[in-house]
C-alpha positions as CSV (number, residue, x, y, z in Angstrom):
1,X,14.7,19.9,21.7
2,X,12.2,21.6,19.3
3,X,9.4,19.6,18.0
4,X,10.6,19.8,14.4
5,X,13.9,18.2,15.3
6,X,12.0,15.3,17.0
7,X,9.9,14.8,13.9
8,X,13.0,14.9,11.7
9,X,14.7,12.3,13.9
10,X,11.7,10.0,13.8
11,X,11.5,10.3,10.0
12,X,15.2,9.5,9.6
13,X,15.0,6.5,12.0
14,X,11.9,5.2,10.1
15,X,13.5,5.6,6.7
16,X,16.7,3.8,7.9
17,X,14.8,1.0,9.4
18,X,12.7,0.7,6.3
19,X,15.8,0.6,4.1
20,X,17.4,-2.1,6.3
21,X,14.2,-4.2,6.2
22,X,13.8,-3.7,2.5
23,X,17.3,-4.2,1.1
24,X,19.3,-6.3,3.7
25,X,18.4,-9.9,3.5
26,X,18.0,-11.5,6.9
27,X,15.7,-14.0,8.6
28,X,12.3,-12.9,9.6
29,X,12.9,-13.5,13.3
30,X,16.0,-11.3,13.2
31,X,14.0,-8.5,11.4
32,X,11.3,-8.7,14.0
33,X,13.8,-8.5,16.8
34,X,15.6,-5.6,15.2
35,X,12.3,-3.7,14.7
36,X,11.3,-4.3,18.3
37,X,14.6,-3.1,19.6
38,X,14.4,0.1,17.5
39,X,10.8,0.8,18.5
40,X,11.6,0.3,22.2
41,X,14.7,2.6,21.9
42,X,12.7,5.3,20.1
43,X,9.9,5.2,22.7
44,X,12.5,5.5,25.6
45,X,14.2,8.3,23.7
46,X,10.9,10.1,23.2
47,X,10.0,9.7,26.9
48,X,13.3,11.2,27.8
49,X,12.9,14.1,25.3
50,X,9.5,15.0,26.7
51,X,10.6,14.6,30.3
52,X,8.4,11.7,31.2
53,X,11.2,9.2,31.8
54,X,11.7,10.3,35.4
55,X,8.1,9.7,36.2
56,X,8.1,6.2,34.8
57,X,11.3,5.2,36.6
58,X,9.9,6.3,39.9
59,X,6.7,4.3,39.8
60,X,6.6,1.7,42.6
61,X,4.5,-1.4,42.2
62,X,3.1,-3.0,45.3
63,X,3.4,-1.8,48.8
């Protein structure tokens, strides 16, 4: 995926999240949870796009 498409997707997701936070009334705890879920999903997506997800999933902790 070209870098410009990644940037466009990040901008679109950011604007949508901002619009939801700004114009849809909801409790603060729900907003925080929604923001956390979106950020985690975007980070995982970025790791997959750049091919780093396989390295992270193969890390072994301990012996």
